[in-house]
C-alpha positions as semicolon CSV with decimal commas, in nm:
position;residue;x (nm);y (nm);z (nm)
1;X;1,643;0,262;-8,908
2;X;1,429;0,009;-9,089
3;X;1,185;0,134;-9,345
4;X;0,913;-0,126;-9,316
5;X;0,553;0,000;-9,337
6;X;0,469;-0,072;-8,972
7;X;0,763;0,130;-8,840
8;X;0,681;0,419;-9,072
9;X;0,317;0,409;-8,963
10;X;0,414;0,401;-8,596
11;X;0,652;0,692;-8,644
12;X;0,382;0,895;-8,816
13;X;0,108;0,813;-8,563
14;X;0,316;0,868;-8,251
15;X;0,496;1,169;-8,398
16;X;0,164;1,336;-8,476
17;X;0,023;1,260;-8,131
18;X;0,348;1,378;-7,975
19;X;0,328;1,707;-8,160
20;X;-0,026;1,753;-8,031
21;X;0,078;1,672;-7,675
22;X;0,374;1,908;-7,697
23;X;0,152;2,190;-7,827
24;X;-0,104;2,120;-7,553
25;X;0,163;2,134;-7,282
26;X;0,311;2,453;-7,424
27;X;-0,030;2,620;-7,440
28;X;-0,111;2,537;-7,077
29;X;0,251;2,579;-6,959
30;X;0,273;2,222;-6,826
31;X;0,607;2,044;-6,846
32;X;0,477;1,684;-6,825
33;X;0,279;1,683;-7,153
34;X;0,564;1,872;-7,319
35;X;0,819;1,611;-7,212
36;X;0,594;1,318;-7,311
37;X;0,517;1,483;-7,645
38;X;0,886;1,535;-7,713
39;X;0,956;1,172;-7,625
40;X;0,675;1,057;-7,857
41;X;0,821;1,260;-8,142
42;X;1,182;1,148;-8,094
43;X;1,188;0,784;-7,981
44;X;1,083;0,632;-8,320
45;X;1,415;0,752;-8,466
46;X;1,609;0,538;-8,218
47;X;1,394;0,222;-8,210
48;X;1,420;-0,049;-8,477
49;X;1,216;-0,326;-8,315
50;X;0,848;-0,305;-8,418
51;X;0,716;-0,453;-8,093
52;X;0,920;-0,212;-7,885
53;X;0,817;0,078;-8,106
54;X;0,444;0,013;-8,067
55;X;0,473;-0,086;-7,700
56;X;0,671;0,220;-7,596
57;X;0,433;0,445;-7,789
58;X;0,130;0,290;-7,622
59;X;0,299;0,323;-7,283
60;X;0,379;0,689;-7,340
61;X;0,020;0,755;-7,447
62;X;-0,108;0,590;-7,128
63;X;0,136;0,805;-6,930
64;X;0,006;1,111;-7,113
65;X;-0,345;1,016;-7,005
66;X;-0,240;1,051;-6,642
67;X;-0,090;1,397;-6,695
68;X;-0,363;1,579;-6,885
69;X;-0,541;1,855;-6,698
70;X;-0,895;1,960;-6,772
């Protein structure tokens, strides 16, 4: 794991959004936002490439947009 500022920022941003998505899915008993939230919280620990880190996070957030229920 590289400790450059961009990777730390990405981990914080996507981890925080993942925690919110996980809590949202748990509250409404939906498995899709829970799974996406868990992925958003965990994938920064396994990704060293900055481009992949930001790209995967953006992709998961777009996926989360399709699975929110209002």
